[in-house]
C-alpha positions as CSV (number, residue, x, y, z in Angstrom):
1,X,97.6,-18.7,-12.3
2,X,96.3,-22.2,-13.0
3,X,92.6,-23.2,-13.3
4,X,92.4,-24.7,-9.7
5,X,93.5,-21.5,-8.1
6,X,91.0,-19.5,-10.2
7,X,88.1,-21.8,-9.1
8,X,89.2,-21.5,-5.4
9,X,89.2,-17.7,-5.5
10,X,85.7,-17.6,-7.0
11,X,83.9,-20.4,-5.0
12,X,85.2,-19.6,-1.5
13,X,84.0,-16.0,-1.4
14,X,80.6,-17.0,-2.7
15,X,80.2,-19.6,0.0
16,X,81.3,-17.2,2.7
17,X,78.7,-14.6,1.5
18,X,76.0,-17.3,1.5
19,X,76.9,-18.4,5.1
20,X,76.8,-14.8,6.3
21,X,73.4,-14.1,4.7
22,X,72.0,-17.4,6.1
23,X,73.2,-16.4,9.6
24,X,71.3,-13.1,9.4
25,X,68.2,-14.8,8.1
26,X,68.3,-17.3,10.9
27,X,68.7,-14.5,13.4
28,X,65.7,-12.7,12.0
29,X,63.6,-15.8,12.0
30,X,64.6,-16.7,15.6
31,X,63.7,-13.2,16.7
32,X,60.3,-13.2,15.0
33,X,59.7,-16.6,16.6
34,X,61.5,-16.1,19.9
35,X,60.0,-18.0,22.9
36,X,59.4,-16.8,26.4
37,X,62.4,-18.8,27.6
38,X,64.8,-16.5,25.8
39,X,63.5,-13.5,27.7
40,X,62.9,-15.1,31.0
41,X,65.4,-12.8,32.6
42,X,63.1,-9.8,31.8
43,X,60.2,-8.8,34.1
44,X,56.8,-9.8,32.8
45,X,54.4,-6.9,33.6
46,X,51.2,-7.8,31.6
47,X,49.7,-9.3,28.4
48,X,48.2,-8.0,25.2
49,X,44.5,-8.9,25.4
50,X,43.3,-7.7,22.1
51,X,45.0,-7.0,18.8
52,X,43.8,-5.6,15.5
53,X,45.9,-5.5,12.4
54,X,49.5,-4.4,12.7
55,X,50.9,-4.3,16.3
56,X,54.6,-4.8,17.1
57,X,56.8,-5.1,20.2
58,X,60.5,-4.5,20.7
59,X,62.5,-5.3,23.8
60,X,65.2,-3.0,25.2
61,X,67.8,-5.6,24.3
62,X,66.8,-6.0,20.7
63,X,66.9,-4.0,17.5
64,X,64.0,-5.9,15.9
65,X,60.3,-5.4,16.1
66,X,58.2,-8.5,16.7
67,X,54.6,-8.9,15.6
68,X,52.2,-9.2,18.6
69,X,49.4,-11.7,18.8
70,X,46.5,-11.8,21.4
71,X,47.8,-13.3,24.7
72,X,51.4,-12.4,24.2
73,X,53.3,-11.2,27.3
74,X,54.8,-7.7,27.6
75,X,57.9,-7.0,29.7
76,X,59.4,-4.1,31.4
77,X,61.2,-1.6,29.1
78,X,59.3,-3.0,26.0
79,X,58.3,-0.6,23.3
80,X,55.0,-1.2,21.5
81,X,53.8,0.5,18.4
82,X,50.7,0.4,16.2
83,X,50.4,0.8,12.4
84,X,47.6,2.5,10.5
85,X,44.1,1.1,11.2
86,X,45.5,-0.9,14.1
87,X,44.5,-1.2,17.7
88,X,45.6,-3.1,20.8
89,X,44.6,-3.3,24.5
90,X,47.4,-4.0,27.1
91,X,46.4,-5.4,30.5
92,X,49.0,-4.7,33.2
93,X,49.3,-6.9,36.3
94,X,48.8,-3.9,38.6
95,X,45.1,-3.6,37.2
96,X,46.0,-0.8,34.8
97,X,44.8,-0.9,31.2
98,X,46.1,0.9,28.1
99,X,44.3,1.2,24.8
100,X,46.7,1.8,22.0
101,X,45.1,3.5,18.9
102,X,46.5,3.6,15.4
103,X,50.0,5.1,14.6
104,X,51.0,5.3,18.3
105,X,54.2,4.5,20.2
106,X,54.8,3.8,23.9
107,X,57.4,2.3,26.2
108,X,56.4,0.4,29.3
109,X,58.5,0.1,32.5
110,X,58.1,-1.1,36.0
111,X,59.7,1.3,38.5
112,X,59.6,0.1,42.0
113,X,56.0,-0.9,42.7
114,X,54.6,1.5,40.0
115,X,54.0,1.1,36.3
116,X,55.4,3.8,34.0
117,X,54.3,4.6,30.4
118,X,56.5,6.7,28.2
119,X,54.0,8.2,25.7
120,X,55.9,9.2,22.6
121,X,53.3,9.7,19.8
122,X,49.8,8.9,18.7
123,X,46.6,8.4,20.6
124,X,46.2,6.3,23.8
125,X,43.7,5.8,26.6
126,X,44.6,4.6,30.1
127,X,42.7,3.2,33.1
128,X,44.8,3.2,36.2
129,X,42.5,1.2,38.5
130,X,43.4,1.1,42.2
131,X,47.2,1.3,41.4
132,X,49.3,4.3,40.5
133,X,50.2,4.8,36.9
134,X,52.9,7.2,35.8
135,X,53.0,8.6,32.3
136,X,55.9,10.4,30.8
137,X,54.9,13.0,28.2
138,X,56.9,15.9,26.7
139,X,59.4,16.1,29.6
140,X,56.6,16.0,32.2
141,X,55.2,13.3,34.4
142,X,51.5,12.5,34.7
143,X,50.4,10.6,37.8
144,X,47.0,8.9,37.9
145,X,45.1,6.6,40.2
146,X,41.4,5.5,39.9
147,X,41.2,7.6,36.8
148,X,40.8,7.3,33.0
149,X,42.9,9.5,30.7
150,X,43.0,10.1,27.0
151,X,46.3,11.4,25.5
152,X,47.2,12.3,22.0
153,X,49.8,14.2,20.0
154,X,48.9,16.5,17.1
155,X,50.8,17.9,14.1
156,X,52.0,20.7,16.3
157,X,53.8,18.1,18.5
158,X,51.7,19.2,21.5
159,X,50.4,16.5,23.7
160,X,46.8,16.8,24.7
161,X,45.5,15.3,28.0
162,X,41.8,14.9,28.8
163,X,40.7,13.4,32.1
164,X,37.6,11.3,31.4
165,X,37.2,10.0,34.9
166,X,38.7,10.9,38.3
167,X,41.7,13.4,38.5
168,X,45.4,13.4,37.5
169,X,48.5,15.3,38.6
170,X,51.1,16.7,36.2
171,X,54.7,17.4,37.4
172,X,56.4,19.7,34.9
173,X,60.1,20.0,34.0
174,X,60.3,22.9,36.5
175,X,58.8,20.6,39.2
176,X,55.5,22.7,39.1
177,X,52.5,20.6,40.1
178,X,49.3,21.0,38.1
179,X,46.0,19.3,39.0
180,X,43.9,18.2,36.0
181,X,40.2,17.9,36.8
182,X,37.6,16.1,34.7
183,X,36.4,19.2,33.0
184,X,39.8,20.5,31.9
185,X,42.1,19.9,28.9
186,X,45.8,20.3,29.3
187,X,48.2,20.8,26.4
188,X,52.0,20.3,26.8
189,X,54.5,21.4,24.1
190,X,58.0,19.8,23.5
191,X,59.6,22.1,26.1
192,X,57.2,21.1,28.8
193,X,55.2,24.3,28.8
194,X,51.6,23.8,29.6
195,X,48.3,25.4,28.5
196,X,45.1,24.6,30.3
197,X,41.5,25.4,29.4
198,X,38.1,24.3,30.5
199,X,36.5,21.3,28.8
200,X,33.2,22.6,27.5
201,X,32.1,19.5,25.5
202,X,32.1,15.8,26.3
203,X,31.4,13.4,23.5
204,X,28.6,10.8,24.3
205,X,27.7,8.6,21.4
206,X,28.9,6.7,19.4
207,X,31.8,5.4,21.4
208,X,35.3,5.6,20.1
209,X,36.2,2.9,17.5
210,X,32.5,2.0,17.1
211,X,31.7,-0.2,14.1
212,X,28.4,0.3,12.2
213,X,27.2,-2.5,10.0
214,X,24.8,-1.5,7.2
215,X,24.1,-2.6,3.7
216,X,24.3,1.0,2.3
217,X,27.3,2.8,1.1
218,X,26.2,6.0,2.9
219,X,23.9,6.5,5.9
220,X,22.8,9.2,8.2
221,X,24.0,8.5,11.7
222,X,23.2,10.1,15.1
223,X,25.9,11.8,17.1
224,X,25.4,13.2,20.6
225,X,27.5,15.2,23.1
226,X,27.1,16.9,26.5
227,X,27.7,20.6,27.3
228,X,29.7,21.1,30.5
229,X,29.8,24.9,30.3
230,X,26.4,26.5,29.8
231,X,28.1,29.7,28.5
232,X,28.9,27.8,25.3
233,X,25.9,28.4,23.2
234,X,27.1,27.3,19.7
235,X,29.0,24.1,18.9
236,X,30.4,23.1,15.6
237,X,30.2,19.5,14.6
238,X,33.0,18.2,12.3
239,X,33.2,15.0,10.4
240,X,36.1,13.9,8.2
241,X,37.8,10.9,6.6
242,X,41.1,12.2,8.0
243,X,42.1,12.6,11.6
244,X,43.7,16.0,10.6
245,X,40.3,17.4,9.5
246,X,41.4,19.2,6.3
247,X,38.9,21.9,5.3
248,X,38.2,20.6,1.9
249,X,37.3,17.1,3.2
250,X,35.5,18.1,6.4
251,X,31.7,18.2,6.9
252,X,31.1,21.0,9.4
253,X,27.7,22.2,10.8
254,X,26.5,24.2,13.8
255,X,24.4,22.1,16.2
256,X,23.2,21.8,19.7
257,X,24.1,18.6,21.6
258,X,23.1,16.3,18.8
259,X,23.1,15.9,15.0
260,X,22.4,13.3,12.3
261,X,25.2,13.4,9.8
262,X,26.1,11.4,6.6
263,X,28.9,8.8,7.0
264,X,30.3,6.9,4.1
265,X,31.6,3.3,4.0
266,X,35.0,3.2,5.6
267,X,36.6,5.2,8.5
268,X,35.2,8.5,9.7
269,X,36.6,10.8,12.4
270,X,34.4,13.2,14.4
271,X,34.8,15.9,17.0
272,X,32.9,19.0,18.3
273,X,34.4,22.4,18.6
274,X,33.5,25.6,20.5
275,X,34.6,29.1,20.7
276,X,36.0,30.8,23.8
277,X,38.0,34.1,24.0
278,X,38.0,34.4,20.2
279,X,39.7,31.0,20.0
280,X,38.4,27.6,18.7
281,X,38.8,24.6,21.0
282,X,38.0,21.0,20.2
283,X,36.8,18.0,22.1
284,X,38.6,14.6,21.8
285,X,38.5,13.0,18.4
286,X,36.6,9.8,17.9
287,X,36.7,7.2,15.1
288,X,33.7,5.5,13.5
289,X,33.8,2.7,10.9
290,X,30.9,1.9,8.5
291,X,31.1,-1.7,7.1
292,X,28.9,-3.7,4.9
293,X,26.9,-6.3,6.7
294,X,27.3,-9.5,4.8
295,X,26.1,-11.9,7.5
296,X,22.7,-12.3,5.8
297,X,22.5,-13.1,2.1
298,X,19.2,-13.0,0.2
299,X,18.6,-15.8,-2.3
300,X,15.1,-15.8,-3.7
301,X,13.6,-13.8,-5.2
302,X,16.9,-12.4,-6.6
303,X,17.3,-8.7,-7.1
304,X,15.1,-7.2,-9.7
305,X,13.3,-10.5,-10.4
306,X,9.8,-10.5,-11.9
307,X,7.6,-13.0,-10.0
308,X,4.7,-14.2,-12.1
309,X,1.7,-15.6,-10.3
310,X,-1.2,-17.5,-11.8
311,X,-4.7,-17.3,-10.2
312,X,-4.0,-20.5,-8.1
313,X,-0.7,-19.0,-6.8
314,X,-1.1,-16.2,-4.4
315,X,2.1,-16.1,-2.5
316,X,5.8,-15.5,-3.0
317,X,8.5,-17.7,-1.4
318,X,11.4,-15.9,0.2
319,X,14.7,-17.7,1.1
320,X,18.0,-16.5,2.5
321,X,21.1,-17.8,4.3
322,X,22.8,-16.7,7.5
323,X,26.4,-16.9,8.5
324,X,25.4,-16.8,12.1
325,X,23.2,-19.2,14.0
326,X,20.0,-17.2,14.6
327,X,17.2,-17.7,17.1
328,X,14.8,-15.9,14.7
329,X,14.6,-13.8,11.6
330,X,12.5,-10.7,10.9
331,X,11.6,-10.3,7.2
332,X,10.3,-6.9,6.0
333,X,8.4,-6.1,2.8
334,X,8.2,-2.5,1.7
335,X,7.0,-0.3,-1.2
336,X,10.2,1.7,-1.3
337,X,13.9,1.0,-0.9
338,X,14.2,3.1,2.2
339,X,11.7,0.8,4.0
340,X,9.6,3.7,5.3
341,X,6.4,2.2,3.7
342,X,6.3,-1.3,5.3
343,X,3.6,-3.6,4.1
344,X,4.6,-6.8,5.9
345,X,6.8,-7.6,8.9
346,X,7.0,-11.3,9.8
347,X,9.0,-13.1,12.5
348,X,10.1,-16.6,11.6
349,X,12.5,-19.2,12.9
350,X,13.5,-20.7,9.6
351,X,15.3,-19.1,6.6
352,X,12.4,-19.4,4.3
353,X,8.9,-17.9,4.3
354,X,5.9,-17.4,2.1
355,X,4.2,-14.0,1.9
356,X,1.1,-13.0,0.0
357,X,1.7,-9.6,-1.8
358,X,-1.3,-7.2,-1.7
359,X,-1.3,-6.5,-5.4
360,X,0.8,-6.3,-8.5
361,X,3.7,-3.9,-8.2
362,X,7.4,-3.5,-7.3
363,X,8.5,-4.2,-3.8
364,X,11.6,-4.4,-1.6
365,X,12.5,-7.0,0.9
366,X,15.2,-7.5,3.6
367,X,16.0,-9.8,6.5
368,X,17.4,-9.2,10.0
369,X,18.7,-12.0,12.3
370,X,18.6,-12.1,16.1
371,X,20.5,-14.2,18.6
372,X,19.2,-16.0,21.7
373,X,19.8,-12.8,23.6
374,X,17.6,-10.9,21.1
375,X,20.7,-9.0,19.8
376,X,21.0,-8.2,16.1
377,X,23.5,-10.5,14.5
378,X,23.0,-9.6,10.9
379,X,21.0,-7.5,8.5
380,X,20.8,-8.0,4.7
381,X,20.8,-5.4,2.0
382,X,17.5,-4.5,0.4
383,X,16.5,-6.5,-2.7
384,X,13.9,-5.5,-5.3
385,X,11.3,-7.7,-6.9
386,X,8.2,-7.2,-9.0
387,X,4.9,-9.1,-8.8
388,X,3.0,-9.7,-12.0
389,X,-0.3,-11.6,-11.9
390,X,-1.2,-13.7,-14.9
391,X,-5.0,-13.7,-15.2
392,X,-7.0,-15.7,-17.8
393,X,-9.0,-13.5,-20.2
394,X,-12.2,-14.4,-18.5
395,X,-15.1,-13.8,-18.1
396,X,-16.3,-13.5,-21.7
397,X,-18.2,-10.2,-22.4
398,X,-21.6,-10.6,-24.1
399,X,-23.1,-7.2,-24.6
400,X,-22.8,-4.6,-25.7
401,X,-20.5,-6.2,-28.4
402,X,-17.2,-4.5,-29.0
403,X,-17.6,-1.5,-31.1
404,X,-21.4,-1.3,-30.7
405,X,-23.0,2.2,-31.0
406,X,-25.7,2.8,-28.4
407,X,-28.3,5.2,-29.9
408,X,-31.0,5.1,-27.2
409,X,-31.4,7.4,-24.3
410,X,-32.1,4.5,-21.9
411,X,-29.6,3.1,-19.4
412,X,-27.1,0.7,-20.9
413,X,-27.1,-3.0,-19.8
414,X,-23.8,-4.8,-19.6
415,X,-23.7,-8.6,-19.6
416,X,-21.0,-11.3,-19.4
417,X,-20.7,-15.0,-19.0
418,X,-20.3,-16.4,-15.5
419,X,-17.1,-18.1,-14.3
420,X,-17.6,-21.2,-12.1
421,X,-14.9,-20.2,-9.6
422,X,-16.0,-16.6,-9.3
423,X,-17.9,-15.4,-6.2
424,X,-18.4,-11.8,-7.5
425,X,-17.4,-9.5,-10.3
426,X,-16.0,-6.0,-10.6
427,X,-17.0,-4.0,-13.7
428,X,-15.0,-0.9,-14.6
429,X,-16.1,1.8,-17.1
430,X,-13.5,4.4,-18.1
431,X,-12.8,7.1,-20.6
432,X,-9.5,5.7,-21.8
433,X,-8.1,2.3,-22.8
434,X,-5.6,2.3,-20.0
435,X,-8.6,2.5,-17.6
436,X,-7.2,5.2,-15.4
437,X,-9.9,7.8,-16.0
438,X,-12.8,6.0,-14.3
439,X,-16.4,6.8,-15.0
440,X,-18.0,4.0,-12.9
441,X,-17.0,0.9,-11.0
442,X,-19.3,-1.6,-9.3
443,X,-18.7,-4.9,-7.5
444,X,-21.6,-7.4,-7.5
445,X,-22.5,-11.1,-7.6
446,X,-24.8,-10.8,-10.7
447,X,-23.4,-11.2,-14.3
448,X,-25.1,-8.0,-15.6
449,X,-25.0,-4.3,-14.7
450,X,-27.3,-1.5,-15.7
451,X,-25.5,1.8,-16.2
452,X,-27.4,5.0,-16.0
453,X,-24.9,7.0,-18.1
454,X,-25.1,10.8,-18.0
455,X,-22.9,12.0,-20.9
456,X,-22.6,10.7,-24.5
457,X,-19.2,9.7,-25.8
458,X,-16.7,6.9,-26.2
459,X,-16.1,4.6,-23.3
460,X,-14.1,1.5,-22.4
461,X,-15.2,-1.4,-20.1
462,X,-14.1,-4.7,-18.7
463,X,-15.0,-7.1,-15.9
464,X,-12.8,-8.8,-13.3
465,X,-13.8,-12.1,-11.7
466,X,-13.1,-12.3,-7.9
467,X,-13.0,-15.2,-5.5
468,X,-14.4,-15.4,-2.0
469,X,-11.5,-13.2,-0.7
470,X,-12.2,-10.5,-3.3
471,X,-8.9,-11.5,-5.1
472,X,-8.9,-11.3,-8.9
473,X,-8.9,-14.7,-10.6
474,X,-9.7,-13.5,-14.1
475,X,-9.9,-10.4,-16.2
476,X,-11.9,-9.9,-19.4
477,X,-10.8,-8.2,-22.6
478,X,-11.4,-4.4,-22.8
479,X,-14.3,-3.4,-25.0
480,X,-14.7,-0.1,-26.7
481,X,-18.2,1.4,-27.3
482,X,-19.8,4.7,-28.0
483,X,-23.0,6.4,-26.8
484,X,-24.7,8.6,-29.3
485,X,-28.5,8.8,-28.6
486,X,-30.9,9.6,-31.5
487,X,-34.0,10.1,-29.3
488,X,-34.7,12.8,-26.7
489,X,-35.4,10.5,-23.8
490,X,-37.5,7.6,-22.4
491,X,-41.3,7.8,-22.7
492,X,-41.8,6.4,-19.1
493,X,-40.1,7.9,-16.0
494,X,-40.1,6.0,-12.7
495,X,-41.0,8.0,-9.6
496,X,-41.4,5.8,-6.5
497,X,-39.8,4.0,-4.7
498,X,-36.7,6.0,-5.4
499,X,-33.7,4.2,-7.0
500,X,-31.5,2.4,-4.4
501,X,-34.1,3.3,-1.6
502,X,-34.8,0.9,1.3
503,X,-38.5,0.0,1.8
504,X,-39.3,-1.7,5.1
505,X,-42.6,-3.4,6.1
506,X,-43.5,-5.0,9.3
507,X,-44.0,-8.8,9.2
508,X,-47.7,-9.2,9.8
509,X,-50.7,-10.6,8.0
510,X,-51.4,-9.1,5.6
511,X,-48.1,-7.3,4.8
512,X,-48.6,-3.7,3.7
513,X,-48.1,-3.3,0.0
514,X,-45.4,-1.3,-1.7
515,X,-46.8,1.3,-4.1
516,X,-44.9,1.8,-7.4
517,X,-45.6,5.0,-9.4
518,X,-44.4,6.4,-12.7
519,X,-45.2,9.2,-15.2
520,X,-45.5,9.4,-19.0
521,X,-43.3,11.8,-21.0
522,X,-45.6,11.4,-24.1
523,X,-49.1,10.0,-24.6
524,X,-49.2,6.2,-24.5
525,X,-52.6,4.4,-25.1
526,X,-53.3,1.1,-23.4
527,X,-52.1,-0.7,-20.3
528,X,-48.7,-1.2,-18.7
529,X,-46.7,-4.0,-17.2
530,X,-44.7,-3.9,-14.0
531,X,-41.7,-6.2,-14.2
532,X,-39.8,-7.0,-10.9
533,X,-36.8,-9.3,-10.5
534,X,-34.0,-10.3,-8.1
535,X,-31.5,-10.1,-11.1
536,X,-30.8,-7.3,-13.5
537,X,-31.4,-9.5,-16.5
538,X,-35.1,-10.0,-15.6
539,X,-35.0,-13.6,-16.8
540,X,-37.2,-14.8,-14.0
541,X,-39.1,-11.6,-13.4
542,X,-42.5,-11.4,-11.8
543,X,-44.8,-9.5,-14.3
544,X,-48.0,-7.7,-13.4
545,X,-49.8,-7.0,-16.7
546,X,-52.8,-4.9,-17.7
547,X,-52.2,-2.1,-15.3
548,X,-54.4,0.8,-15.9
549,X,-52.9,4.2,-15.0
550,X,-49.5,5.0,-13.6
551,X,-49.7,3.4,-10.1
552,X,-49.7,-0.2,-8.8
553,X,-49.6,-1.6,-5.2
554,X,-47.8,-4.9,-4.8
555,X,-47.6,-7.1,-1.7
556,X,-44.0,-8.4,-1.3
557,X,-43.1,-11.3,1.1
558,X,-39.3,-11.8,0.9
559,X,-36.5,-9.5,2.0
560,X,-34.1,-8.9,-1.0
561,X,-32.8,-6.4,-3.5
562,X,-35.2,-6.1,-6.5
563,X,-34.9,-4.6,-9.9
564,X,-38.1,-3.1,-11.4
565,X,-39.2,-1.3,-14.5
566,X,-42.4,-0.5,-16.5
567,X,-43.1,-1.9,-20.0
568,X,-45.6,-0.8,-22.6
569,X,-46.7,-2.2,-26.0
570,X,-49.1,-0.5,-28.4
571,X,-52.3,-2.6,-28.4
572,X,-52.8,-1.9,-32.1
573,X,-49.2,-2.6,-33.1
574,X,-47.3,-4.9,-30.7
575,X,-44.0,-4.0,-32.5
576,X,-44.2,-0.5,-31.0
577,X,-42.8,-0.7,-27.5
578,X,-41.5,1.6,-24.8
579,X,-39.6,0.7,-21.6
580,X,-38.5,2.7,-18.6
581,X,-35.1,2.8,-17.0
582,X,-34.5,0.2,-14.2
583,X,-34.6,1.1,-10.5
584,X,-33.4,-0.9,-7.6
585,X,-35.5,-1.3,-4.4
586,X,-34.1,-2.8,-1.2
587,X,-37.1,-4.5,0.4
588,X,-36.9,-5.5,4.0
589,X,-39.3,-7.3,6.3
590,X,-38.9,-6.1,9.9
591,X,-39.6,-7.3,13.4
592,X,-40.0,-5.3,16.6
593,X,-36.4,-5.7,17.4
594,X,-34.7,-2.4,18.3
595,X,-31.9,-1.3,16.0
596,X,-28.4,-1.7,17.4
597,X,-26.5,1.3,18.8
598,X,-23.5,2.0,16.6
599,X,-20.0,2.4,18.3
600,X,-17.3,3.0,15.7
601,X,-16.4,4.5,13.3
602,X,-18.2,7.6,14.6
603,X,-20.3,9.8,12.3
604,X,-18.5,12.0,9.8
605,X,-15.0,11.0,11.0
606,X,-12.0,10.8,8.8
607,X,-9.7,7.7,8.8
608,X,-6.1,8.5,7.8
609,X,-4.2,5.5,6.5
610,X,-0.9,4.9,4.7
611,X,-2.5,2.6,2.1
612,X,-5.9,1.0,1.5
613,X,-6.6,-1.2,4.5
614,X,-9.4,-2.9,6.4
615,X,-11.5,-1.0,8.8
616,X,-13.1,-2.1,12.1
617,X,-16.9,-1.8,12.7
618,X,-18.4,-2.2,16.1
619,X,-21.9,-1.9,17.7
620,X,-23.6,-2.7,20.9
621,X,-25.6,-6.0,21.4
622,X,-29.4,-5.6,21.0
623,X,-31.8,-7.4,23.3
624,X,-33.2,-10.7,21.8
625,X,-31.1,-10.3,18.6
626,X,-29.7,-13.5,17.2
627,X,-27.6,-12.0,14.5
628,X,-26.9,-8.6,12.8
629,X,-27.1,-7.4,9.2
630,X,-24.4,-4.8,8.4
631,X,-24.4,-2.9,5.1
632,X,-21.4,-0.9,4.0
633,X,-21.7,1.3,0.8
634,X,-19.4,3.7,-0.9
635,X,-21.2,7.1,-1.2
636,X,-20.8,9.6,-4.0
637,X,-21.6,13.1,-2.6
638,X,-22.1,14.5,-6.1
639,X,-24.5,12.0,-7.5
640,X,-25.9,10.9,-4.1
641,X,-25.5,7.3,-5.4
642,X,-24.1,4.4,-3.4
643,X,-22.1,1.3,-4.4
644,X,-22.3,-1.8,-2.3
645,X,-19.0,-2.7,-0.6
646,X,-20.0,-5.2,2.1
647,X,-23.4,-6.8,2.9
648,X,-23.1,-9.5,5.6
649,X,-24.9,-11.3,8.4
650,X,-22.9,-11.9,11.5
651,X,-23.6,-13.1,15.0
652,X,-20.9,-10.9,16.6
653,X,-20.9,-7.2,17.3
654,X,-17.6,-6.6,15.5
655,X,-16.5,-7.1,11.9
656,X,-13.7,-6.0,9.6
657,X,-14.3,-4.6,6.1
658,X,-12.4,-5.5,3.0
659,X,-9.5,-3.0,2.3
660,X,-11.1,0.3,1.5
661,X,-10.0,2.7,-1.2
662,X,-9.9,6.5,-0.4
663,X,-13.5,7.9,-0.5
664,X,-16.7,8.5,1.4
665,X,-18.6,5.6,2.9
666,X,-21.9,5.0,4.8
667,X,-22.8,2.1,7.0
668,X,-25.8,0.8,9.1
669,X,-26.7,-2.2,11.2
670,X,-30.0,-3.9,11.8
671,X,-31.0,-6.9,14.1
672,X,-32.4,-10.3,13.2
673,X,-34.4,-12.5,15.5
674,X,-34.5,-16.3,15.8
675,X,-36.6,-16.6,12.6
676,X,-34.2,-14.3,10.7
677,X,-36.8,-11.6,10.6
678,X,-35.0,-8.3,10.4
679,X,-35.7,-5.2,12.5
680,X,-35.6,-1.7,11.3
681,X,-32.3,0.0,10.3
682,X,-31.3,2.6,12.8
683,X,-28.6,5.3,12.4
684,X,-26.8,5.6,9.1
685,X,-23.2,6.9,9.6
686,X,-20.9,8.4,7.1
687,X,-17.0,8.4,7.3
688,X,-14.2,9.3,4.9
689,X,-10.9,7.4,4.2
690,X,-7.9,9.4,3.2
691,X,-4.4,8.4,2.3
692,X,-1.5,10.0,4.2
693,X,1.9,8.6,3.1
694,X,3.6,10.1,6.1
695,X,1.7,7.6,8.2
696,X,3.6,4.7,6.7
697,X,5.3,2.4,9.1
698,X,8.7,3.8,10.3
699,X,11.9,2.1,9.7
700,X,12.1,-0.6,12.3
701,X,15.8,-1.3,12.5
702,X,18.4,1.4,13.0
703,X,22.0,0.7,11.8
704,X,23.6,-1.8,14.1
705,X,26.6,-0.7,16.2
706,X,28.9,-3.2,17.9
């Protein structure tokens, strides 16, 4: 055999094989991309309106399955199948509709003027409309008109029929006619034998194939159903990632008509069972999908960011982006990741917003978007951020110096340098350096504070500077001191007026004097000095010298809070001195104006709040009053002392307090006339503020279902 013959015998078979393979490839391609012209001899009976994932159609004259797209036509004798996680809706021209669920197979055919569906496997729902629809199932024929049916096949190859609306008629292999009402379930085996029982449970919500969008991997979701037979007392709710509900992967719980159950990200199947005649029956099975909502993406502050704020920065800027065009956004700030303790809820039209955090701490934020129809079109995941305020180490503390030992039994005077920007100061005295075990706190405008301590020992103290909104703008160093008295007590004890008492005198000529009295704890020869000042440092004090005895009457002409004390010096040795403690007197000149009648809060009420917050104060208008003086104080039931919280003049009959800490408070209101002369203080009311975390704002937005 020569070389030419050898080449011929090799090349020609290869070419033939290539041509044959190419022909088959062309046939496959032409089938996958066949046009309507090639099947124009077939009868068009409807279209596929919606398609999800893997849906295929095969004509009766073809061996090949063709992928279906939305809007494709379907023809008489077409077979249509769905893959896993696939769905389709078929609109027939006789007004019938067929929903094809996953892993299902049907054949459609037009017989005369009626549409016929051969249901072979899977899970379908039909709506027959005004026309008749015939369904072939396990050698039986199901007739429906103006009804909605649900059919499915199980592992036992039995077909299950549920009439969801209207009524259907089943004609068996033996020509036996069975009417299927709305409250019955019919099962048909492969031989056409039927088993019927009453439907005792009808599923309500969520609807079949519902999609829940949420940022979490697992949520609790509400399920509801209706009881059609009141004899059924106990129902068992089942939830599973598999439509076969294997015992080891099924969440089961007895419930009555409703339950909130955990669903995880992905696909979940649910149904409700009941017991009748020692046998378990089940409702239809529905499918629910939990997906991550990625339509809103948070940008700043990023997750777990620490936001540092200086005193001139009091807000945090939040930005986010949205995949959908939104009419408005709702931004939420919470103290916990579950958003059950909401601090702020703001509605904005832009995708950026500035919010003032209440204090330092860790917070969570999220954003929800709404369309023009006020429908939810996106909800972000929660993001964590921490606010840290950077305060200058001011004011500077003056006395007592750090480490000083206080050996006297007298009250201890704290002093610090003023800050130009500060409107008030808060001094804190504690037993520990972390300043959690508090002995005393006080907020005031003065730069000194007289502490009437009760127990010797080590203590720590510092001072915060506050602006006009009571926001910290500076924080001093923490000083450590010790009290260890070496004397038994002061030689002079003040008697009247009592410390922190209010003394009122009518505005007339002359004004009645205020009588100051004191007593001696040990013999003191000579005269005494009464020192009285509007500031605790007594730098501009009025002094009345050469007082004989332990009593002095002083005429006072201006309403104010005054500090007063008694001084003594030995006439034979001026270096020997004694000094009393310092008392505070609240002196008020009054007119004949009546005191206002208080409205709220009522006496001895308790205000339950989720966190410290402002409180409303109201009173009735007084005749001839031009303005009102309200005083709010924090009251210590043990020591009977009060700490000023709010002292304001207002022309209205309503005012809000600063955010109040838990504790007991007292308040009163007096009237002022045109000359700002104050009338007497009337009723003094007490109330209590208590924290109840369960009163925190509820979660506003339930998981979205579409």
